C-alpha angles and dihedrals in degrees: 000000000000124000091247092054092048090049092053093050109103117242112244116216113205112203118202112262122225117228118236092250092054094042091057089068094056098081096046092047091047090050091052091049092050090046092052092045092050091051094047093050094046096247089119109043116217091239088060099042131344120232119261090246090054091048091052090050091050090049091053093048094048091048096047092047091051092235095116098045093048094049091043090057090052091052092046091051092052093047093045096050093045092046092048092052091047094048093049093047094044092048093049093048092047091052092050093048097037100048099049139029091224090054091050091051091051101040110027098063090053092048092049090052089050090050091059092054113078108235093223089057088068092063097096091047092050090050089054092047102040105019123229100303129098096294098076092046094051093041091051091053092046094050092047094051098047099078101052090054093044096047097047096042092045090051091046093052093049090045096059111119109261090215090064091053091048090049091051090049092050090053089057100254114160120237090259091051091048090055097046099038104033115014101041096044089048091051094045095095090055091047091054091050089053090048091055091051092046093051090052091047091049091057093045093051090044089064090057096037092056090058088070100097093297115185092189138017136065090299089057090054091050093050092050092046090050091053091052095039091243100157090169092065091045090054091047091055092047090052090050090052089051093049090050090054093049091047092050091051091048091052093053091046090053092049090047093053092051100039094045099040089125092069112102092223092058094044091055093048 
């Protein structure tokens, strides 16, 4: 190649490319920067929404003082107890309805009626029945988490391949062994899907349940912050709720990967 040809060749500038994982952080970071800029310039008043730097400071203060950890434990206890009751009840009802036609006739119509009634609409009734203590909060979470477990596990039981059941029967497995060794393992993926939904629903209902005269918990912090116009504390509690949801989903995903390692799709991934 001659010098004149090389001189005429355009110079190509190669800009560094962002990977998809790094590019996904651009919009959240940009939003935070605009939020901080709007707060610093007065476009966003503190009484409307506190600046991110103020929120971080409030998070640090609440953590150091122990106020946030103590109230977080109370909220986790409420959600855990309500979720446990809902999962046990939903699993029992799904087994009754899924393993027999008579059970389906007895249970499924009642569950479908329950499905059409919003769980949060039962709040006033639970307050009348149980007062304003811990009972209505836990009961509300339990009732809200029953149906996702029931629906997914029921569908999983009925979706087990009939040929597997017939093969188990031909090998001489008893009805109890067919349930424990064939039907329930086959329905486990659906159960875990229902568990993921139930954990998300438990946290959503927890937000509402803790508005019922809570003397402790994240909802108590939000109520106090609302009375004193502390939007920074409100945002901190909302972020904690979001982190709880992400953590719960991560836990179920981890359990799913280990419990369902026999599935080809998970082995390949």
